[in-house]
Each structure stands twice: as structure tokens, then as C-alpha cells.
mmCIF file of the N, C-alpha and C atoms, coordinates in Angstrom:
data_MODEL
# 
_entry.id   MODEL 
# 
loop_
_atom_site.group_PDB 
_atom_site.id 
_atom_site.type_symbol 
_atom_site.label_atom_id 
_atom_site.label_alt_id 
_atom_site.label_comp_id 
_atom_site.label_asym_id 
_atom_site.label_entity_id 
_atom_site.label_seq_id 
_atom_site.pdbx_PDB_ins_code 
_atom_site.Cartn_x 
_atom_site.Cartn_y 
_atom_site.Cartn_z 
_atom_site.occupancy 
_atom_site.B_iso_or_equiv 
_atom_site.pdbx_formal_charge 
_atom_site.auth_seq_id 
_atom_site.auth_comp_id 
_atom_site.auth_asym_id 
_atom_site.auth_atom_id 
_atom_site.pdbx_PDB_model_num 
ATOM 1   N N  . UNK A 1 1  ? 100.066 117.010 92.370  1.00 0.00 ? 1  UNK A N  1 
ATOM 2   C CA . UNK A 1 1  ? 101.346 116.092 93.138  1.00 0.00 ? 1  UNK A CA 1 
ATOM 3   C C  . UNK A 1 1  ? 102.323 116.817 92.180  1.00 0.00 ? 1  UNK A C  1 
ATOM 4   N N  . UNK A 1 2  ? 103.261 117.339 92.228  1.00 0.00 ? 2  UNK A N  1 
ATOM 5   C CA . UNK A 1 2  ? 104.514 117.519 91.378  1.00 0.00 ? 2  UNK A CA 1 
ATOM 6   C C  . UNK A 1 2  ? 105.977 116.641 91.726  1.00 0.00 ? 2  UNK A C  1 
ATOM 7   N N  . UNK A 1 3  ? 106.740 116.543 90.733  1.00 0.00 ? 3  UNK A N  1 
ATOM 8   C CA . UNK A 1 3  ? 107.912 115.736 91.416  1.00 0.00 ? 3  UNK A CA 1 
ATOM 9   C C  . UNK A 1 3  ? 108.521 115.809 92.587  1.00 0.00 ? 3  UNK A C  1 
ATOM 10  N N  . UNK A 1 4  ? 108.683 117.016 92.750  1.00 0.00 ? 4  UNK A N  1 
ATOM 11  C CA . UNK A 1 4  ? 109.388 117.445 94.368  1.00 0.00 ? 4  UNK A CA 1 
ATOM 12  C C  . UNK A 1 4  ? 108.523 116.787 95.532  1.00 0.00 ? 4  UNK A C  1 
ATOM 13  N N  . UNK A 1 5  ? 107.332 116.446 95.110  1.00 0.00 ? 5  UNK A N  1 
ATOM 14  C CA . UNK A 1 5  ? 106.402 116.049 96.458  1.00 0.00 ? 5  UNK A CA 1 
ATOM 15  C C  . UNK A 1 5  ? 107.051 114.514 96.465  1.00 0.00 ? 5  UNK A C  1 
ATOM 16  N N  . UNK A 1 6  ? 107.088 113.837 95.553  1.00 0.00 ? 6  UNK A N  1 
ATOM 17  C CA . UNK A 1 6  ? 107.634 112.246 94.917  1.00 0.00 ? 6  UNK A CA 1 
ATOM 18  C C  . UNK A 1 6  ? 108.969 112.092 95.991  1.00 0.00 ? 6  UNK A C  1 
ATOM 19  N N  . UNK A 1 7  ? 109.729 113.309 95.784  1.00 0.00 ? 7  UNK A N  1 
ATOM 20  C CA . UNK A 1 7  ? 111.449 113.213 96.249  1.00 0.00 ? 7  UNK A CA 1 
ATOM 21  C C  . UNK A 1 7  ? 111.379 113.463 97.543  1.00 0.00 ? 7  UNK A C  1 
ATOM 22  N N  . UNK A 1 8  ? 110.337 114.040 98.479  1.00 0.00 ? 8  UNK A N  1 
ATOM 23  C CA . UNK A 1 8  ? 110.539 114.562 100.010 1.00 0.00 ? 8  UNK A CA 1 
ATOM 24  C C  . UNK A 1 8  ? 109.947 113.175 100.842 1.00 0.00 ? 8  UNK A C  1 
ATOM 25  N N  . UNK A 1 9  ? 110.693 112.893 101.012 1.00 0.00 ? 9  UNK A N  1 
ATOM 26  C CA . UNK A 1 9  ? 110.711 112.135 102.397 1.00 0.00 ? 9  UNK A CA 1 
ATOM 27  C C  . UNK A 1 9  ? 110.185 112.808 104.036 1.00 0.00 ? 9  UNK A C  1 
ATOM 28  N N  . UNK A 1 10 ? 109.037 112.362 104.519 1.00 0.00 ? 10 UNK A N  1 
ATOM 29  C CA . UNK A 1 10 ? 108.787 112.867 105.718 1.00 0.00 ? 10 UNK A CA 1 
ATOM 30  C C  . UNK A 1 10 ? 108.797 111.951 106.645 1.00 0.00 ? 10 UNK A C  1 
ATOM 31  N N  . UNK A 1 11 ? 109.700 112.459 107.997 1.00 0.00 ? 11 UNK A N  1 
ATOM 32  C CA . UNK A 1 11 ? 109.786 111.626 109.306 1.00 0.00 ? 11 UNK A CA 1 
ATOM 33  C C  . UNK A 1 11 ? 110.606 110.421 109.035 1.00 0.00 ? 11 UNK A C  1 
ATOM 34  N N  . UNK A 1 12 ? 111.321 110.169 110.211 1.00 0.00 ? 12 UNK A N  1 
ATOM 35  C CA . UNK A 1 12 ? 112.137 109.098 110.369 1.00 0.00 ? 12 UNK A CA 1 
ATOM 36  C C  . UNK A 1 12 ? 111.952 107.792 110.025 1.00 0.00 ? 12 UNK A C  1 
ATOM 37  N N  . UNK A 1 13 ? 110.884 107.159 110.074 1.00 0.00 ? 13 UNK A N  1 
ATOM 38  C CA . UNK A 1 13 ? 110.577 106.115 109.500 1.00 0.00 ? 13 UNK A CA 1 
ATOM 39  C C  . UNK A 1 13 ? 110.686 106.153 108.163 1.00 0.00 ? 13 UNK A C  1 
ATOM 40  N N  . UNK A 1 14 ? 110.317 107.078 107.231 1.00 0.00 ? 14 UNK A N  1 
ATOM 41  C CA . UNK A 1 14 ? 110.185 107.013 105.604 1.00 0.00 ? 14 UNK A CA 1 
ATOM 42  C C  . UNK A 1 14 ? 111.536 107.350 105.168 1.00 0.00 ? 14 UNK A C  1 
ATOM 43  N N  . UNK A 1 15 ? 112.440 108.046 106.141 1.00 0.00 ? 15 UNK A N  1 
ATOM 44  C CA . UNK A 1 15 ? 113.946 108.506 105.538 1.00 0.00 ? 15 UNK A CA 1 
ATOM 45  C C  . UNK A 1 15 ? 114.485 106.731 105.667 1.00 0.00 ? 15 UNK A C  1 
ATOM 46  N N  . UNK A 1 16 ? 114.456 106.335 107.106 1.00 0.00 ? 16 UNK A N  1 
ATOM 47  C CA . UNK A 1 16 ? 115.065 105.210 107.188 1.00 0.00 ? 16 UNK A CA 1 
ATOM 48  C C  . UNK A 1 16 ? 114.530 103.866 106.302 1.00 0.00 ? 16 UNK A C  1 
ATOM 49  N N  . UNK A 1 17 ? 113.622 103.662 105.846 1.00 0.00 ? 17 UNK A N  1 
ATOM 50  C CA . UNK A 1 17 ? 113.354 103.050 105.219 1.00 0.00 ? 17 UNK A CA 1 
ATOM 51  C C  . UNK A 1 17 ? 113.716 103.137 103.350 1.00 0.00 ? 17 UNK A C  1 
ATOM 52  N N  . UNK A 1 18 ? 113.622 104.410 103.079 1.00 0.00 ? 18 UNK A N  1 
ATOM 53  C CA . UNK A 1 18 ? 114.500 104.804 101.698 1.00 0.00 ? 18 UNK A CA 1 
ATOM 54  C C  . UNK A 1 18 ? 115.878 104.447 101.754 1.00 0.00 ? 18 UNK A C  1 
ATOM 55  N N  . UNK A 1 19 ? 116.172 104.674 103.139 1.00 0.00 ? 19 UNK A N  1 
ATOM 56  C CA . UNK A 1 19 ? 118.084 104.479 103.296 1.00 0.00 ? 19 UNK A CA 1 
ATOM 57  C C  . UNK A 1 19 ? 118.191 102.805 103.849 1.00 0.00 ? 19 UNK A C  1 
ATOM 58  N N  . UNK A 1 20 ? 116.996 101.879 104.198 1.00 0.00 ? 20 UNK A N  1 
ATOM 59  C CA . UNK A 1 20 ? 117.384 100.377 104.335 1.00 0.00 ? 20 UNK A CA 1 
ATOM 60  C C  . UNK A 1 20 ? 118.057 100.419 105.555 1.00 0.00 ? 20 UNK A C  1 
ATOM 61  N N  . UNK A 1 21 ? 117.282 101.480 106.611 1.00 0.00 ? 21 UNK A N  1 
ATOM 62  C CA . UNK A 1 21 ? 118.096 101.350 107.759 1.00 0.00 ? 21 UNK A CA 1 
ATOM 63  C C  . UNK A 1 21 ? 117.130 101.152 108.933 1.00 0.00 ? 21 UNK A C  1 
ATOM 64  N N  . UNK A 1 22 ? 117.060 101.753 110.291 1.00 0.00 ? 22 UNK A N  1 
ATOM 65  C CA . UNK A 1 22 ? 116.563 101.510 111.128 1.00 0.00 ? 22 UNK A CA 1 
ATOM 66  C C  . UNK A 1 22 ? 116.398 103.203 111.546 1.00 0.00 ? 22 UNK A C  1 
ATOM 67  N N  . UNK A 1 23 ? 114.897 103.640 112.192 1.00 0.00 ? 23 UNK A N  1 
ATOM 68  C CA . UNK A 1 23 ? 115.686 105.099 112.213 1.00 0.00 ? 23 UNK A CA 1 
ATOM 69  C C  . UNK A 1 23 ? 116.094 105.458 113.245 1.00 0.00 ? 23 UNK A C  1 
ATOM 70  N N  . UNK A 1 24 ? 116.643 104.733 114.191 1.00 0.00 ? 24 UNK A N  1 
ATOM 71  C CA . UNK A 1 24 ? 118.025 105.316 114.982 1.00 0.00 ? 24 UNK A CA 1 
ATOM 72  C C  . UNK A 1 24 ? 119.092 105.109 114.183 1.00 0.00 ? 24 UNK A C  1 
ATOM 73  N N  . UNK A 1 25 ? 119.473 104.292 113.374 1.00 0.00 ? 25 UNK A N  1 
ATOM 74  C CA . UNK A 1 25 ? 120.775 104.476 112.822 1.00 0.00 ? 25 UNK A CA 1 
ATOM 75  C C  . UNK A 1 25 ? 120.698 105.742 111.914 1.00 0.00 ? 25 UNK A C  1 
ATOM 76  N N  . UNK A 1 26 ? 119.269 106.176 111.013 1.00 0.00 ? 26 UNK A N  1 
ATOM 77  C CA . UNK A 1 26 ? 119.812 107.581 110.478 1.00 0.00 ? 26 UNK A CA 1 
ATOM 78  C C  . UNK A 1 26 ? 119.595 109.021 111.054 1.00 0.00 ? 26 UNK A C  1 
ATOM 79  N N  . UNK A 1 27 ? 119.172 108.545 112.383 1.00 0.00 ? 27 UNK A N  1 
ATOM 80  C CA . UNK A 1 27 ? 119.281 109.514 113.470 1.00 0.00 ? 27 UNK A CA 1 
ATOM 81  C C  . UNK A 1 27 ? 120.446 110.048 113.459 1.00 0.00 ? 27 UNK A C  1 
ATOM 82  N N  . UNK A 1 28 ? 121.197 109.170 114.163 1.00 0.00 ? 28 UNK A N  1 
ATOM 83  C CA . UNK A 1 28 ? 122.798 108.890 114.126 1.00 0.00 ? 28 UNK A CA 1 
ATOM 84  C C  . UNK A 1 28 ? 123.637 109.561 113.147 1.00 0.00 ? 28 UNK A C  1 
ATOM 85  N N  . UNK A 1 29 ? 123.218 108.964 111.935 1.00 0.00 ? 29 UNK A N  1 
ATOM 86  C CA . UNK A 1 29 ? 123.961 109.648 110.579 1.00 0.00 ? 29 UNK A CA 1 
ATOM 87  C C  . UNK A 1 29 ? 123.435 110.720 110.436 1.00 0.00 ? 29 UNK A C  1 
ATOM 88  N N  . UNK A 1 30 ? 122.584 111.484 110.445 1.00 0.00 ? 30 UNK A N  1 
ATOM 89  C CA . UNK A 1 30 ? 122.277 112.762 110.776 1.00 0.00 ? 30 UNK A CA 1 
ATOM 90  C C  . UNK A 1 30 ? 123.009 113.464 111.532 1.00 0.00 ? 30 UNK A C  1 
ATOM 91  N N  . UNK A 1 31 ? 123.392 113.269 112.907 1.00 0.00 ? 31 UNK A N  1 
ATOM 92  C CA . UNK A 1 31 ? 124.094 113.986 114.032 1.00 0.00 ? 31 UNK A CA 1 
ATOM 93  C C  . UNK A 1 31 ? 125.351 113.586 113.969 1.00 0.00 ? 31 UNK A C  1 
ATOM 94  N N  . UNK A 1 32 ? 125.885 112.721 113.318 1.00 0.00 ? 32 UNK A N  1 
ATOM 95  C CA . UNK A 1 32 ? 127.517 112.078 113.298 1.00 0.00 ? 32 UNK A CA 1 
ATOM 96  C C  . UNK A 1 32 ? 127.924 112.348 112.235 1.00 0.00 ? 32 UNK A C  1 
ATOM 97  N N  . UNK A 1 33 ? 127.239 111.871 110.960 1.00 0.00 ? 33 UNK A N  1 
ATOM 98  C CA . UNK A 1 33 ? 127.856 112.025 109.448 1.00 0.00 ? 33 UNK A CA 1 
ATOM 99  C C  . UNK A 1 33 ? 127.532 113.054 108.569 1.00 0.00 ? 33 UNK A C  1 
ATOM 100 N N  . UNK A 1 34 ? 126.383 113.702 109.065 1.00 0.00 ? 34 UNK A N  1 
ATOM 101 C CA . UNK A 1 34 ? 125.847 114.911 108.013 1.00 0.00 ? 34 UNK A CA 1 
ATOM 102 C C  . UNK A 1 34 ? 125.150 114.406 107.195 1.00 0.00 ? 34 UNK A C  1 
ATOM 103 N N  . UNK A 1 35 ? 124.807 113.384 107.221 1.00 0.00 ? 35 UNK A N  1 
ATOM 104 C CA . UNK A 1 35 ? 123.142 113.111 106.342 1.00 0.00 ? 35 UNK A CA 1 
ATOM 105 C C  . UNK A 1 35 ? 122.259 114.269 105.755 1.00 0.00 ? 35 UNK A C  1 
ATOM 106 N N  . UNK A 1 36 ? 121.869 114.642 104.833 1.00 0.00 ? 36 UNK A N  1 
ATOM 107 C CA . UNK A 1 36 ? 121.261 115.578 104.741 1.00 0.00 ? 36 UNK A CA 1 
ATOM 108 C C  . UNK A 1 36 ? 119.589 115.235 105.424 1.00 0.00 ? 36 UNK A C  1 
ATOM 109 N N  . UNK A 1 37 ? 119.251 116.154 106.451 1.00 0.00 ? 37 UNK A N  1 
ATOM 110 C CA . UNK A 1 37 ? 117.558 115.764 107.218 1.00 0.00 ? 37 UNK A CA 1 
ATOM 111 C C  . UNK A 1 37 ? 117.779 116.793 107.542 1.00 0.00 ? 37 UNK A C  1 
ATOM 112 N N  . UNK A 1 38 ? 116.399 117.765 107.317 1.00 0.00 ? 38 UNK A N  1 
ATOM 113 C CA . UNK A 1 38 ? 115.750 118.906 107.630 1.00 0.00 ? 38 UNK A CA 1 
ATOM 114 C C  . UNK A 1 38 ? 114.996 119.137 109.088 1.00 0.00 ? 38 UNK A C  1 
ATOM 115 N N  . UNK A 1 39 ? 114.805 119.935 109.618 1.00 0.00 ? 39 UNK A N  1 
ATOM 116 C CA . UNK A 1 39 ? 114.264 120.200 110.644 1.00 0.00 ? 39 UNK A CA 1 
ATOM 117 C C  . UNK A 1 39 ? 113.410 121.319 110.737 1.00 0.00 ? 39 UNK A C  1 
ATOM 118 N N  . UNK A 1 40 ? 112.058 121.247 110.093 1.00 0.00 ? 40 UNK A N  1 
ATOM 119 C CA . UNK A 1 40 ? 111.259 122.359 109.788 1.00 0.00 ? 40 UNK A CA 1 
ATOM 120 C C  . UNK A 1 40 ? 109.760 122.295 109.921 1.00 0.00 ? 40 UNK A C  1 
ATOM 121 N N  . UNK A 1 41 ? 108.938 122.180 111.191 1.00 0.00 ? 41 UNK A N  1 
ATOM 122 C CA . UNK A 1 41 ? 108.054 121.575 111.641 1.00 0.00 ? 41 UNK A CA 1 
ATOM 123 C C  . UNK A 1 41 ? 107.876 120.141 111.425 1.00 0.00 ? 41 UNK A C  1 
ATOM 124 N N  . UNK A 1 42 ? 108.813 119.503 111.617 1.00 0.00 ? 42 UNK A N  1 
ATOM 125 C CA . UNK A 1 42 ? 109.175 117.766 111.447 1.00 0.00 ? 42 UNK A CA 1 
ATOM 126 C C  . UNK A 1 42 ? 110.559 117.516 111.035 1.00 0.00 ? 42 UNK A C  1 
ATOM 127 N N  . UNK A 1 43 ? 110.757 116.852 110.515 1.00 0.00 ? 43 UNK A N  1 
ATOM 128 C CA . UNK A 1 43 ? 111.850 116.025 109.981 1.00 0.00 ? 43 UNK A CA 1 
ATOM 129 C C  . UNK A 1 43 ? 111.256 115.607 108.673 1.00 0.00 ? 43 UNK A C  1 
ATOM 130 N N  . UNK A 1 44 ? 112.285 116.154 107.762 1.00 0.00 ? 44 UNK A N  1 
ATOM 131 C CA . UNK A 1 44 ? 112.108 115.443 106.150 1.00 0.00 ? 44 UNK A CA 1 
ATOM 132 C C  . UNK A 1 44 ? 113.601 115.384 105.235 1.00 0.00 ? 44 UNK A C  1 
ATOM 133 N N  . UNK A 1 45 ? 113.372 114.842 104.479 1.00 0.00 ? 45 UNK A N  1 
ATOM 134 C CA . UNK A 1 45 ? 114.660 114.833 103.603 1.00 0.00 ? 45 UNK A CA 1 
ATOM 135 C C  . UNK A 1 45 ? 114.342 114.815 102.302 1.00 0.00 ? 45 UNK A C  1 
ATOM 136 N N  . UNK A 1 46 ? 115.104 114.854 101.249 1.00 0.00 ? 46 UNK A N  1 
ATOM 137 C CA . UNK A 1 46 ? 115.073 114.734 99.775  1.00 0.00 ? 46 UNK A CA 1 
ATOM 138 C C  . UNK A 1 46 ? 115.777 113.240 99.652  1.00 0.00 ? 46 UNK A C  1 
ATOM 139 N N  . UNK A 1 47 ? 115.263 112.807 98.685  1.00 0.00 ? 47 UNK A N  1 
ATOM 140 C CA . UNK A 1 47 ? 115.377 111.182 97.964  1.00 0.00 ? 47 UNK A CA 1 
ATOM 141 C C  . UNK A 1 47 ? 116.800 111.746 97.345  1.00 0.00 ? 47 UNK A C  1 
ATOM 142 N N  . UNK A 1 48 ? 116.996 112.865 96.056  1.00 0.00 ? 48 UNK A N  1 
ATOM 143 C CA . UNK A 1 48 ? 118.018 112.655 95.434  1.00 0.00 ? 48 UNK A CA 1 
ATOM 144 C C  . UNK A 1 48 ? 118.944 112.928 96.609  1.00 0.00 ? 48 UNK A C  1 
ATOM 145 N N  . UNK A 1 49 ? 118.926 113.901 97.506  1.00 0.00 ? 49 UNK A N  1 
ATOM 146 C CA . UNK A 1 49 ? 119.848 114.367 97.957  1.00 0.00 ? 49 UNK A CA 1 
ATOM 147 C C  . UNK A 1 49 ? 120.347 112.990 98.982  1.00 0.00 ? 49 UNK A C  1 
ATOM 148 N N  . UNK A 1 50 ? 119.948 112.516 99.855  1.00 0.00 ? 50 UNK A N  1 
ATOM 149 C CA . UNK A 1 50 ? 119.923 111.153 100.431 1.00 0.00 ? 50 UNK A CA 1 
ATOM 150 C C  . UNK A 1 50 ? 120.888 110.275 99.510  1.00 0.00 ? 50 UNK A C  1 
ATOM 151 N N  . UNK A 1 51 ? 120.513 110.104 98.176  1.00 0.00 ? 51 UNK A N  1 
ATOM 152 C CA . UNK A 1 51 ? 121.014 108.959 97.290  1.00 0.00 ? 51 UNK A CA 1 
ATOM 153 C C  . UNK A 1 51 ? 122.660 109.694 96.660  1.00 0.00 ? 51 UNK A C  1 
ATOM 154 N N  . UNK A 1 52 ? 122.396 110.842 96.692  1.00 0.00 ? 52 UNK A N  1 
ATOM 155 C CA . UNK A 1 52 ? 123.834 111.905 96.568  1.00 0.00 ? 52 UNK A CA 1 
ATOM 156 C C  . UNK A 1 52 ? 124.829 111.490 97.511  1.00 0.00 ? 52 UNK A C  1 
ATOM 157 N N  . UNK A 1 53 ? 124.174 111.590 98.877  1.00 0.00 ? 53 UNK A N  1 
ATOM 158 C CA . UNK A 1 53 ? 125.157 111.904 100.157 1.00 0.00 ? 53 UNK A CA 1 
ATOM 159 C C  . UNK A 1 53 ? 125.660 110.347 100.134 1.00 0.00 ? 53 UNK A C  1 
ATOM 160 N N  . UNK A 1 54 ? 124.685 109.237 99.836  1.00 0.00 ? 54 UNK A N  1 
ATOM 161 C CA . UNK A 1 54 ? 125.069 107.893 100.178 1.00 0.00 ? 54 UNK A CA 1 
ATOM 162 C C  . UNK A 1 54 ? 126.155 107.569 99.040  1.00 0.00 ? 54 UNK A C  1 
ATOM 163 N N  . UNK A 1 55 ? 126.168 107.858 97.585  1.00 0.00 ? 55 UNK A N  1 
ATOM 164 C CA . UNK A 1 55 ? 127.146 107.793 96.869  1.00 0.00 ? 55 UNK A CA 1 
ATOM 165 C C  . UNK A 1 55 ? 128.527 108.398 97.078  1.00 0.00 ? 55 UNK A C  1 
ATOM 166 N N  . UNK A 1 56 ? 128.513 109.636 97.912  1.00 0.00 ? 56 UNK A N  1 
ATOM 167 C CA . UNK A 1 56 ? 129.921 110.228 97.982  1.00 0.00 ? 56 UNK A CA 1 
ATOM 168 C C  . UNK A 1 56 ? 130.602 109.409 99.549  1.00 0.00 ? 56 UNK A C  1 
ATOM 169 N N  . UNK A 1 57 ? 129.537 108.933 100.111 1.00 0.00 ? 57 UNK A N  1 
ATOM 170 C CA . UNK A 1 57 ? 130.165 108.248 100.963 1.00 0.00 ? 57 UNK A CA 1 
ATOM 171 C C  . UNK A 1 57 ? 130.503 106.915 100.763 1.00 0.00 ? 57 UNK A C  1 
ATOM 172 N N  . UNK A 1 58 ? 129.985 106.468 99.513  1.00 0.00 ? 58 UNK A N  1 
ATOM 173 C CA . UNK A 1 58 ? 130.729 105.006 98.919  1.00 0.00 ? 58 UNK A CA 1 
ATOM 174 C C  . UNK A 1 58 ? 131.812 105.380 98.171  1.00 0.00 ? 58 UNK A C  1 
ATOM 175 N N  . UNK A 1 59 ? 132.098 106.637 97.272  1.00 0.00 ? 59 UNK A N  1 
ATOM 176 C CA . UNK A 1 59 ? 133.092 106.857 96.933  1.00 0.00 ? 59 UNK A CA 1 
ATOM 177 C C  . UNK A 1 59 ? 134.603 107.504 97.120  1.00 0.00 ? 59 UNK A C  1 
ATOM 178 N N  . UNK A 1 60 ? 134.472 107.512 98.635  1.00 0.00 ? 60 UNK A N  1 
ATOM 179 C CA . UNK A 1 60 ? 135.467 108.132 99.210  1.00 0.00 ? 60 UNK A CA 1 
ATOM 180 C C  . UNK A 1 60 ? 136.772 107.210 99.107  1.00 0.00 ? 60 UNK A C  1 
ATOM 181 N N  . UNK A 1 61 ? 138.083 107.537 99.046  1.00 0.00 ? 61 UNK A N  1 
ATOM 182 C CA . UNK A 1 61 ? 139.056 106.873 98.801  1.00 0.00 ? 61 UNK A CA 1 
ATOM 183 C C  . UNK A 1 61 ? 139.577 107.197 100.108 1.00 0.00 ? 61 UNK A C  1 
ATOM 184 N N  . UNK A 1 62 ? 140.250 106.062 100.772 1.00 0.00 ? 62 UNK A N  1 
ATOM 185 C CA . UNK A 1 62 ? 141.013 106.415 101.994 1.00 0.00 ? 62 UNK A CA 1 
ATOM 186 C C  . UNK A 1 62 ? 142.432 105.759 102.046 1.00 0.00 ? 62 UNK A C  1 
ATOM 187 N N  . UNK A 1 63 ? 143.048 107.141 101.535 1.00 0.00 ? 63 UNK A N  1 
ATOM 188 C CA . UNK A 1 63 ? 144.647 106.810 101.946 1.00 0.00 ? 63 UNK A CA 1 
ATOM 189 C C  . UNK A 1 63 ? 145.375 106.302 102.815 1.00 0.00 ? 63 UNK A C  1 
ATOM 190 N N  . UNK A 1 64 ? 146.305 105.298 102.484 1.00 0.00 ? 64 UNK A N  1 
ATOM 191 C CA . UNK A 1 64 ? 146.852 103.907 103.116 1.00 0.00 ? 64 UNK A CA 1 
ATOM 192 C C  . UNK A 1 64 ? 147.821 105.043 104.054 1.00 0.00 ? 64 UNK A C  1 
ATOM 193 N N  . UNK A 1 65 ? 147.808 104.793 105.348 1.00 0.00 ? 65 UNK A N  1 
ATOM 194 C CA . UNK A 1 65 ? 148.398 105.429 106.299 1.00 0.00 ? 65 UNK A CA 1 
ATOM 195 C C  . UNK A 1 65 ? 150.238 104.982 105.935 1.00 0.00 ? 65 UNK A C  1 
ATOM 196 N N  . UNK A 1 66 ? 151.293 105.699 106.436 1.00 0.00 ? 66 UNK A N  1 
ATOM 197 C CA . UNK A 1 66 ? 152.484 105.539 106.269 1.00 0.00 ? 66 UNK A CA 1 
ATOM 198 C C  . UNK A 1 66 ? 152.976 103.922 106.754 1.00 0.00 ? 66 UNK A C  1 
ATOM 199 N N  . UNK A 1 67 ? 152.510 103.702 107.755 1.00 0.00 ? 67 UNK A N  1 
ATOM 200 C CA . UNK A 1 67 ? 153.078 102.253 108.373 1.00 0.00 ? 67 UNK A CA 1 
ATOM 201 C C  . UNK A 1 67 ? 152.467 101.134 107.053 1.00 0.00 ? 67 UNK A C  1 
ATOM 202 N N  . UNK A 1 68 ? 151.285 101.418 106.591 1.00 0.00 ? 68 UNK A N  1 
ATOM 203 C CA . UNK A 1 68 ? 150.481 100.070 106.016 1.00 0.00 ? 68 UNK A CA 1 
ATOM 204 C C  . UNK A 1 68 ? 151.210 100.461 104.853 1.00 0.00 ? 68 UNK A C  1 
ATOM 205 N N  . UNK A 1 69 ? 151.834 101.431 103.817 1.00 0.00 ? 69 UNK A N  1 
ATOM 206 C CA . UNK A 1 69 ? 152.650 101.829 102.836 1.00 0.00 ? 69 UNK A CA 1 
ATOM 207 C C  . UNK A 1 69 ? 154.191 100.611 103.197 1.00 0.00 ? 69 UNK A C  1 
ATOM 208 N N  . UNK A 1 70 ? 154.462 101.054 104.429 1.00 0.00 ? 70 UNK A N  1 
ATOM 209 C CA . UNK A 1 70 ? 155.712 100.300 104.874 1.00 0.00 ? 70 UNK A CA 1 
ATOM 210 C C  . UNK A 1 70 ? 155.782 98.644  104.312 1.00 0.00 ? 70 UNK A C  1 
ATOM 211 N N  . UNK A 1 71 ? 154.370 98.565  105.233 1.00 0.00 ? 71 UNK A N  1 
ATOM 212 C CA . UNK A 1 71 ? 154.018 96.826  104.763 1.00 0.00 ? 71 UNK A CA 1 
ATOM 213 C C  . UNK A 1 71 ? 154.091 96.169  103.581 1.00 0.00 ? 71 UNK A C  1 
ATOM 214 N N  . UNK A 1 72 ? 153.689 97.269  102.721 1.00 0.00 ? 72 UNK A N  1 
ATOM 215 C CA . UNK A 1 72 ? 152.693 96.731  101.332 1.00 0.00 ? 72 UNK A CA 1 
ATOM 216 C C  . UNK A 1 72 ? 151.541 96.374  101.289 1.00 0.00 ? 72 UNK A C  1 
ATOM 217 N N  . UNK A 1 73 ? 150.809 96.729  102.573 1.00 0.00 ? 73 UNK A N  1 
ATOM 218 C CA . UNK A 1 73 ? 149.186 96.960  102.489 1.00 0.00 ? 73 UNK A CA 1 
ATOM 219 C C  . UNK A 1 73 ? 148.551 97.591  101.543 1.00 0.00 ? 73 UNK A C  1 
# 
């Protein structure tokens, strides 16, 4: 078994466990939020890609709206 095998998560339950969420939640994230999950003879994901995806979602900065700027928020 090489390191790439340790990185690979097979099935929604394994992906959900790695993300600390329910299988329903990670399915929704894959469909709606672009979480990197692949379907080829089953569902699988790379632990490293999931971690990078999660970090990128946490570090996105949301610019305040013009109304919020006027109110000093």
C-alpha cells in the first residue's frame, strides 16, 4: 500500500467521517458547493484535496455590502 492509498477515501460514509459531517451533508456539498468528489465505479475523494477545499472555503473573505459600509459595519 502506498501513500496515495492512504489518501483515498472510498464511499460517502468514509468521506463524511473525514469531514466530520453526515453522508447527506457531504453529498450536498459535492453537488452544491463543488467539494472535490469523484464518481468512477463508486464514489471516492482524496483526503488532501478535501483538506485544501475546506481551507479555501474558510479563508474566503466576503466584502461588505455598500449598505453595511454606510452603517459602519
